[in-house]
C-alpha positions in Angstrom: 9.0 -87.8 -201.4 11.3 -88.3 -204.3 10.0 -91.9 -204.8 6.5 -90.5 -205.0 7.6 -88.0 -207.6 9.5 -90.7 -209.6 6.5 -93.0 -209.4 4.3 -90.1 -210.7 6.7 -89.4 -213.5 6.8 -93.1 -214.4 3.0 -93.2 -214.5 2.9 -90.1 -216.7 5.5 -91.5 -219.1 3.8 -94.9 -219.2 0.5 -93.2 -220.2 2.3 -91.1 -222.8 4.2 -94.1 -224.2 1.1 -96.3 -224.4 -0.3 -93.7 -226.8 2.9 -93.2 -228.8 2.9 -89.5 -227.9 6.6 -89.2 -227.0 7.2 -88.2 -230.6 5.3 -85.0 -230.0 6.9 -84.2 -226.6 10.2 -82.7 -227.3 11.5 -80.1 -224.8 10.4 -77.1 -226.9 6.9 -78.4 -227.3 6.6 -79.4 -223.7 7.7 -75.9 -222.6 5.1 -74.4 -225.0 2.4 -76.7 -223.6 3.3 -75.6 -220.0 2.7 -72.0 -221.0 -0.6 -72.8 -222.9 -1.9 -74.8 -219.9 -0.9 -72.0 -217.5 -2.8 -69.5 -219.7 -5.9 -71.8 -219.6 -5.6 -71.8 -215.8 -5.5 -68.0 -215.9 -8.7 -67.9 -217.9 -10.5 -69.5 -214.9 -9.6 -66.5 -212.8 -10.0 -63.8 -215.4 -12.4 -61.0 -214.3 -13.3 -62.9 -211.1 -12.2 -62.9 -207.5 -10.3 -65.9 -206.3 -13.3 -67.0 -204.3 -15.7 -66.7 -207.2 -13.3 -68.5 -209.6 -13.0 -71.4 -207.1 -16.7 -71.5 -206.5 -17.5 -71.7 -210.2 -14.5 -73.4 -211.8 -12.8 -75.5 -209.1 -12.9 -78.7 -211.2 -11.4 -77.1 -214.3 -8.8 -75.2 -212.1 -7.7 -78.6 -210.8 -7.5 -80.1 -214.3 -5.5 -77.1 -215.6 -3.1 -77.3 -212.6 -2.7 -81.1 -213.3 -1.9 -80.3 -217.0 0.8 -77.8 -216.0 2.3 -80.3 -213.6 2.1 -83.2 -216.0 3.9 -81.3 -218.8 6.4 -79.9 -216.3 7.2 -83.4 -214.9 7.6 -84.8 -218.5 10.0 -82.0 -219.3 12.0 -82.7 -216.2 12.1 -86.3 -217.1 13.1 -85.7 -220.7 15.9 -83.3 -219.6 17.0 -85.7 -216.8 16.4 -83.1 -214.1 16.0 -84.2 -210.5 12.7 -82.4 -209.5 13.5 -82.3 -205.8 17.1 -81.1 -206.4 16.2 -78.2 -208.7 13.4 -77.0 -206.4 15.6 -77.2 -203.3 18.4 -75.3 -205.2 15.9 -72.6 -206.3 14.5 -72.2 -202.8 18.1 -71.8 -201.6 18.8 -69.1 -204.2 15.5 -67.4 -203.4 16.4 -67.5 -199.7 19.7 -65.7 -200.3 18.0 -63.2 -202.6 15.0 -62.6 -200.3 16.1 -63.3 -196.7 13.5 -63.7 -194.1 13.3 -61.2 -191.2 
């Protein structure tokens, strides 16, 4: 799975670098962009049931999720964080904090 994530990150960074956008993608601005894109995702669900939002906005919901993931993966890459490692560590901490029955 990690190879898949690394390939995805490489594709994202290649896309960004071809457009000379790296200059705009420092950690602070990437973190801000994640929050902005997450807020845009929330707009698709505002005042609707989950089912209604998916029925009327599924394509945009997918695009906003992709934007959140793209910025998050760029941030992980720029901070040299191992995506799989940080997720596994967080799940371990959550498991200790919230044990299953």
